[in-house]
N, C-alpha and C positions, 0 to 999 in steps of 0.2 A: 530334305527331311532329316531331322536330327534324331538318331537312335540313342537310347540310353545304354550305358555300358556298365558292366560290373566294376565297382571301384577297385577290387583286389587284382583283377586280371586285365581290365581294359577291354575285354571282349564284349561285343554287344549282347544284351540279353536275347535269348532265343537262338543265338548263333550256334552251329555245331561246335562242340568243344574239342573234338578230335580224340577224346578219351573214350576208352571202352567202358561199358557199364560195369559196376561191381557185381560180379557173379559168384562171390564167395558163398560157400555153404554155411548155414547158421546152425550151431550146436548148443544145446542146453546141457550143462553139467550139473548134476544133482548129487550132492555129497555133504553129509553132516560134519565130517572131519575137515576143519578149515584149511589145514596144511595140504591135504590131498586135493581138495577143491581148488585151491590157489595154484598148485603145481600143474594139475591137469589142465586148468584153464590157460595158464601161461604157455604150456607146451603146444596146445592146440592153436592158440593165437599166433605163436611163433611159426607154426606150420602153415599159416595162411587162412585159418578159419575165423569166422566171426563167432564169438562165444559169449554166452550169458551163463551165469551160475546161480544156483539156489541152494540154500542150506538144509532144506528138507523137502519132503514130498508135497507138503501144503504150499510152500513158497513156489515150488515148481509148477503146481497146478495153477496158481495165480499167473505165472509167467506164460503158461500155455494158453490161457484165456485171452491174452493181449498180444501175443507174438506168434509168428510162424517159424517153425524150426524144421530143419532137414533131418535132424538126428537128436536123440536124447541119450545121454550116458548117465546112468543112475546107480547109486548104491541101493541095497535092499533094506538093511537094518538101520532105519532112521526114525527119529521121533515124529509124532503127529501122523504122517502118512508114509508107509513103507514103499519100497520100490515096486513090489508086487501090487500093492493097492493102487499105486500111481498108474501102473500099466492097465489095471482093471478100469480105472476112471477114463483113461484115454480110449480104450476099446468101447466102453459104454457110451462115450460121447461121439463115437464114429470117426475119431481122428485117425488118419493114416500117418503114423510116425514110427520109423524104425527105432529100436531101443537096444542099447548095449547095457547089460547088467554087469557092473564092476563091483564085486562084492567079496567079502571075506568068507562067506558061507553060501553053499549052494542052496537056493530056495526050491529045489526040485519038487518036493512034495506039494508045494503051492501051485505048481504048474500042471501037475498030472491031470487033474480033472478038467483043466481049461487049456487045451492045446493052442488056442488062439492067443494065449497070453505069453507064449514063449518069446523071450527076447531074441533078436537076430543073432547075437553072440553073448556068451557069458564069459567074463574075464575074472579069474580068481585072484584076489590080492594075496601077496604082493605081485604086481605085474610090472613089466618094464615100459618105458616110454615107447620103445619100438613095438612092443605088443599092443599097446593102446593105439598107436597110429596105424598099425596094420589092420586092426579091427575096424577102426573108423573108416579107412579107405575101402575095405572090403564091403562094409555095410552101405556106404554111400555109393559105391560102384553098382551094387545090386539094386538099390533103390532108384538111382537115376537111370540105369539101363532099362528099367521097367517103364520109365517115362519117355525114353528115347532121347534124352539130352544129358550132357555131363558138363558141369561147371566146376572144374577142379580149383582148389585154392591156388593163388599165385606162386606160392613156394613149394608146390607139390612137384617133385622131380620124378622122372621115370614112370610116367603114367602107363599102366598096362592097357592093351586094347580092351574094348568093352566086352569082348567074348572071353577074356582071360583075366580072372580075378586074382589078386594077390593072395598068396597062401598065408 
């Protein structure tokens, strides 16, 4: 019996590859400032995450309709759909998605009547890459601990135990 093989690897189709599945967490970065969006995306990719980006809340809503994400990092003050409005849409649709609000102004008054709209963490601009990565790790640890499984990105060093979140 002659088995067909993958031309690139020579390994028969259907044979175990010996590679582990890609368990990287997927993040959506929503930011209308193209420089901040690009840098945040690059920092997260370099840290081992799979990252998509959107230039405003409307584009992000479209991405959320077609893709699954483990985390969304969003600005608030954006054209078309603000970060708070985007969170409202997510909650109204019944999506379970942790959110980090990375913004220059605190949208506190918008959250007061709707406690369920609170983001997991709010980062005030300007923030450092270390602050961004610490917030991402904290939120993902919390979200995945609730599911009972953790899939850290490959470049994530010094993972804390599930019962001890990074500060």
